[in-house]
VMD Tcl script that draws the C-alpha trace (Angstrom):
set ca {
  {5.86 -4.64 9.80}
  {6.01 -0.97 10.74}
  {5.49 1.95 8.35}
  {6.95 5.41 8.77}
  {5.05 8.37 7.31}
  {6.54 11.79 6.64}
  {4.38 14.85 6.13}
  {5.83 18.21 5.12}
  {3.42 19.72 7.66}
  {2.73 18.62 11.21}
  {1.82 15.18 12.48}
  {-0.39 13.45 13.35}
  {-2.21 13.60 10.01}
  {-5.61 12.58 11.32}
  {-7.08 13.63 7.97}
  {-4.98 11.09 5.99}
  {-3.97 8.11 8.12}
  {-7.44 6.52 8.58}
  {-8.06 6.38 4.79}
  {-4.46 5.26 4.20}
  {-4.95 2.36 6.64}
  {-8.25 1.45 5.02}
  {-6.56 1.32 1.60}
  {-3.77 -0.87 3.00}
  {-6.47 -3.35 3.93}
  {-5.25 -4.68 7.27}
  {-4.08 -3.33 10.61}
  {-0.55 -1.90 10.58}
  {1.66 0.06 12.95}
  {2.37 3.56 11.68}
  {4.98 5.97 13.04}
  {4.30 9.55 11.99}
  {6.76 12.41 11.63}
  {6.29 15.94 10.30}
  {8.82 18.44 9.01}
  {7.11 21.20 11.00}
  {6.38 19.17 14.15}
  {8.44 21.21 16.60}
  {7.56 24.65 15.21}
  {5.03 27.23 16.32}
  {2.93 29.11 13.79}
  {5.18 32.15 14.19}
  {8.26 30.02 13.48}
  {6.61 28.44 10.43}
  {6.22 31.91 8.93}
  {9.99 31.85 8.34}
  {9.39 29.03 5.86}
  {6.80 30.86 3.78}
  {7.64 30.82 0.04}
  {9.06 33.74 -1.91}
  {8.25 34.66 -5.52}
  {10.65 32.13 -7.06}
  {10.14 29.24 -4.65}
  {8.68 25.81 -5.37}
  {5.48 26.01 -3.32}
  {4.22 23.20 -1.11}
  {0.78 23.27 0.52}
  {0.23 21.36 3.73}
  {-1.59 21.27 7.05}
  {-0.75 22.23 10.60}
  {-1.71 20.00 13.54}
  {-4.78 22.15 14.22}
  {-5.98 21.81 10.62}
  {-4.78 25.20 9.42}
  {-3.55 25.29 5.82}
  {-0.02 26.56 5.25}
  {2.19 27.22 2.23}
  {5.93 26.65 2.60}
  {9.00 26.82 0.39}
  {10.38 23.42 -0.50}
  {14.01 24.55 -0.22}
  {13.45 25.60 3.40}
  {12.02 22.23 4.45}
  {14.56 19.82 2.93}
  {16.88 19.59 5.94}
  {13.93 19.14 8.27}
  {12.65 16.30 6.09}
  {16.07 14.63 6.18}
  {16.06 14.75 9.99}
  {12.63 13.09 10.04}
  {13.88 10.34 7.73}
  {16.89 9.76 9.98}
  {14.59 9.50 12.99}
  {12.35 6.97 11.24}
  {15.43 4.95 10.31}
  {16.54 4.93 13.95}
  {13.28 3.37 15.08}
  {13.67 0.81 12.30}
  {10.53 1.23 10.21}
  {10.29 -1.16 7.29}
  {9.68 1.59 4.75}
  {8.70 5.24 4.57}
  {5.74 6.92 2.87}
  {5.90 10.58 1.86}
  {2.55 12.27 2.50}
  {3.05 14.85 -0.25}
  {2.76 14.70 -4.04}
  {5.38 17.42 -4.55}
  {8.69 16.77 -6.29}
  {11.75 16.58 -4.06}
  {15.52 16.63 -4.71}
  {17.26 13.34 -5.43}
  {19.41 13.70 -2.32}
  {16.39 13.03 -0.11}
  {17.17 9.34 0.30}
  {16.96 6.64 2.93}
  {18.40 3.26 3.83}
  {14.75 2.19 3.76}
  {12.40 2.03 0.81}
  {10.58 5.32 0.22}
  {7.18 5.54 -1.45}
  {7.03 8.89 -3.24}
  {3.51 9.79 -4.42}
  {4.77 12.01 -7.25}
  {6.67 9.09 -8.80}
  {3.84 6.62 -8.21}
  {1.34 8.93 -9.90}
  {3.64 9.73 -12.85}
  {4.46 6.08 -13.52}
  {0.87 4.93 -13.03}
  {-0.23 7.41 -15.68}
  {2.48 6.20 -18.05}
  {1.11 2.70 -17.67}
  {-2.56 3.50 -18.30}
  {-2.58 6.58 -20.54}
  {0.00 6.85 -23.32}
  {-1.62 9.84 -24.99}
  {-4.53 12.14 -24.35}
  {-5.33 14.69 -21.67}
  {-5.25 14.76 -17.88}
  {-6.83 17.23 -15.49}
  {-4.48 17.92 -12.58}
  {-6.16 19.38 -9.48}
  {-3.79 21.18 -7.09}
  {-4.39 22.94 -3.76}
  {-3.34 26.46 -4.77}
  {-3.46 28.62 -7.90}
  {0.16 29.56 -7.13}
  {1.12 26.00 -8.11}
  {-0.48 25.97 -11.55}
  {2.59 27.16 -13.52}
  {4.80 24.72 -11.58}
  {2.52 21.78 -12.40}
  {2.19 22.72 -16.06}
  {5.98 22.69 -16.32}
  {6.24 19.44 -14.36}
  {3.87 17.50 -16.61}
  {5.45 18.88 -19.77}
  {8.83 17.67 -18.47}
  {7.82 14.29 -17.03}
  {5.13 13.18 -19.47}
  {5.26 15.28 -22.65}
  {2.91 12.95 -24.56}
  {0.00 14.08 -22.38}
  {-1.84 17.36 -22.59}
  {-2.65 18.81 -19.19}
  {-5.25 21.11 -17.68}
  {-4.36 22.37 -14.21}
  {-7.03 23.75 -11.87}
  {-6.84 24.65 -8.18}
  {-9.05 24.15 -5.15}
  {-7.88 23.65 -1.57}
  {-8.56 20.31 0.12}
  {-8.21 22.12 3.46}
  {-10.28 25.27 3.01}
  {-12.30 24.62 -0.16}
  {-16.06 24.29 0.25}
  {-18.15 21.65 -1.49}
  {-19.48 24.39 -3.76}
  {-15.94 25.41 -4.76}
  {-14.95 21.81 -5.40}
  {-18.10 21.22 -7.45}
  {-17.38 24.34 -9.52}
  {-13.95 23.01 -10.48}
  {-15.41 19.57 -11.24}
  {-18.06 21.13 -13.48}
  {-15.32 22.99 -15.35}
  {-13.38 19.76 -15.88}
  {-16.54 17.94 -16.99}
  {-16.71 20.26 -20.02}
  {-13.18 19.31 -21.17}
  {-11.82 16.34 -23.08}
  {-9.74 15.14 -20.12}
  {-9.38 11.36 -20.06}
  {-8.47 11.19 -16.38}
  {-8.35 13.41 -13.29}
  {-5.50 13.49 -10.78}
  {-6.28 14.91 -7.32}
  {-2.70 16.08 -6.89}
  {-2.39 16.47 -3.12}
  {-2.48 14.02 -0.21}
  {-5.02 16.35 1.41}
  {-7.72 15.32 -1.08}
  {-9.93 12.56 0.32}
  {-12.47 10.04 -0.94}
  {-15.30 12.54 -0.49}
  {-13.62 14.91 -2.95}
  {-12.99 12.00 -5.32}
  {-16.68 11.11 -5.17}
  {-17.66 14.68 -6.09}
  {-15.34 14.73 -9.11}
  {-16.39 11.24 -10.23}
  {-20.10 12.02 -9.95}
  {-19.94 15.36 -11.78}
  {-17.37 14.56 -14.46}
  {-18.06 10.83 -14.96}
  {-14.33 10.47 -15.60}
  {-11.77 8.21 -13.89}
  {-10.21 9.88 -10.83}
  {-6.81 9.02 -9.33}
  {-6.55 9.64 -5.57}
  {-2.90 9.50 -4.39}
  {-3.61 8.60 -0.75}
  {-5.45 5.41 -1.67}
  {-2.92 4.58 -4.41}
  {-0.20 4.82 -1.76}
  {-2.16 2.64 0.63}
  {-2.69 -0.09 -1.93}
  {0.98 -0.16 -2.92}
  {1.97 -0.22 0.76}
  {-0.44 -3.11 1.34}
  {1.12 -5.02 -1.54}
  {4.58 -4.56 -0.01}
  {3.41 -5.76 3.40}
  {0.91 -8.49 2.62}
  {2.00 -12.00 3.54}
}
mol new
graphics top color blue
foreach p $ca { graphics top sphere $p radius 0.5 }
foreach p [lrange $ca 0 end-1] q [lrange $ca 1 end] { graphics top cylinder $p $q radius 0.2 }
display resetview
């Protein structure tokens, strides 16, 4: 089987794919596409978010963090999906936990991290509190609204630290803040967060931590395993 991955930034995502493959559990062929693949940094600036935009945080090929407006990337995402369909991947994985319009569809199965995380939480935590960790403080109001809309039975604390530019000290500071709360579970709400960040949060907070990239990998492995 062959998997297609779609990042809202630029491919290859050398920061994600190795851990994704490890979580899948066996060797697979992966075709990567990125919504910003054919753009220069100057051209990407045209996609920067305005005051009222839904903000997405992602990574350029050289590792640089970038914020883009969701509405300005939708058509580029659709072109990537069409390209992955043409090369006949078995299914497609979104490498972003953001919410996307319903018209982003495919003839292939699509694994959407936002939906996997939301439904996983519904299955394991019917009431209580979650701590949602996002890449940028600009996203905090958006995430508070999202969780109130999608899972109103849960209280939510939203904190921000970048998986791309945040230092260990900054990550530890956020983890220490969460450790003092009554959160039942922590969601590292960005595909940029890795197992090292998960380890920091788990060690400091002693709370369960959900890492979307490994959740995706395990679901993908289940779909592919013979």
